[in-house]
VOKE-979754 format. One record per residue (C-alpha): residue number from 1; residue in one letter; x, y, z. Coordinates in Angstrom, 1 decimal, decimal comma. Layout:
REM residues N
ATOM; NUM; a; X; Y; Z
...
END
This chain:
REM residues 59
ATOM; 1; x; 9,9; -6,7; 23,0
ATOM; 2; x; 12,5; -4,8; 23,6
ATOM; 3; x; 13,4; -3,7; 20,4
ATOM; 4; x; 9,8; -2,7; 20,1
ATOM; 5; x; 9,7; -0,4; 22,8
ATOM; 6; x; 13,1; 0,8; 21,9
ATOM; 7; x; 11,6; 1,6; 18,4
ATOM; 8; x; 8,6; 3,5; 19,8
ATOM; 9; x; 11,0; 5,5; 22,3
ATOM; 10; x; 9,1; 4,7; 25,4
ATOM; 11; x; 10,5; 3,3; 28,7
ATOM; 12; x; 9,3; 0,2; 30,4
ATOM; 13; x; 6,6; 2,1; 32,6
ATOM; 14; x; 5,5; 4,2; 29,6
ATOM; 15; x; 5,0; 1,4; 27,2
ATOM; 16; x; 3,2; -0,6; 30,3
ATOM; 17; x; 0,8; 2,2; 30,7
ATOM; 18; x; 0,0; 3,0; 27,2
ATOM; 19; x; -0,7; -0,4; 26,0
ATOM; 20; x; -2,2; -1,6; 29,6
ATOM; 21; x; 0,1; -4,5; 30,1
ATOM; 22; x; 1,4; -5,0; 34,0
ATOM; 23; x; 5,1; -3,3; 34,3
ATOM; 24; x; 6,0; -6,5; 35,8
ATOM; 25; x; 4,8; -8,4; 32,7
ATOM; 26; x; 7,0; -6,3; 30,5
ATOM; 27; x; 9,7; -6,4; 32,8
ATOM; 28; x; 9,8; -10,4; 32,7
ATOM; 29; x; 9,2; -10,4; 29,1
ATOM; 30; x; 12,5; -8,2; 28,2
ATOM; 31; x; 14,4; -10,2; 31,1
ATOM; 32; x; 13,4; -13,6; 29,4
ATOM; 33; x; 11,9; -14,3; 32,4
ATOM; 34; x; 8,3; -15,4; 31,2
ATOM; 35; x; 6,8; -15,1; 27,6
ATOM; 36; x; 3,8; -13,6; 26,4
ATOM; 37; x; 0,8; -15,3; 27,0
ATOM; 38; x; -0,9; -16,5; 23,5
ATOM; 39; x; -3,8; -14,1; 24,1
ATOM; 40; x; -1,0; -11,2; 24,3
ATOM; 41; x; 0,5; -11,9; 21,2
ATOM; 42; x; -2,1; -10,5; 19,0
ATOM; 43; x; -2,3; -7,0; 20,6
ATOM; 44; x; 1,8; -7,0; 20,7
ATOM; 45; x; 1,8; -7,9; 16,7
ATOM; 46; x; -1,0; -4,8; 16,2
ATOM; 47; x; 1,3; -2,6; 18,4
ATOM; 48; x; 4,4; -3,7; 16,2
ATOM; 49; x; 2,3; -2,5; 13,1
ATOM; 50; x; 0,2; 0,4; 13,9
ATOM; 51; x; 1,3; 1,4; 17,4
ATOM; 52; x; 0,0; 5,3; 17,0
ATOM; 53; x; -3,7; 3,6; 15,9
ATOM; 54; x; -3,6; 1,2; 18,9
ATOM; 55; x; -2,5; 3,8; 21,8
ATOM; 56; x; -5,1; 5,9; 20,5
ATOM; 57; x; -7,8; 3,2; 20,7
ATOM; 58; x; -6,9; 2,5; 24,3
ATOM; 59; x; -7,1; 5,9; 25,5
END
């Protein structure tokens, strides 16, 4: 998660806001406290492949 967010040049807050994840979830994923739920993996994979397209679709 951290590597993806860093590759996109986003802070945790920006990533959470842009892709509509709770900030606390992004923080917990990056700190290793929790893993993304199975239903969250599909959007994360889409973000990793086409971040601009998905961000545009969510705005």
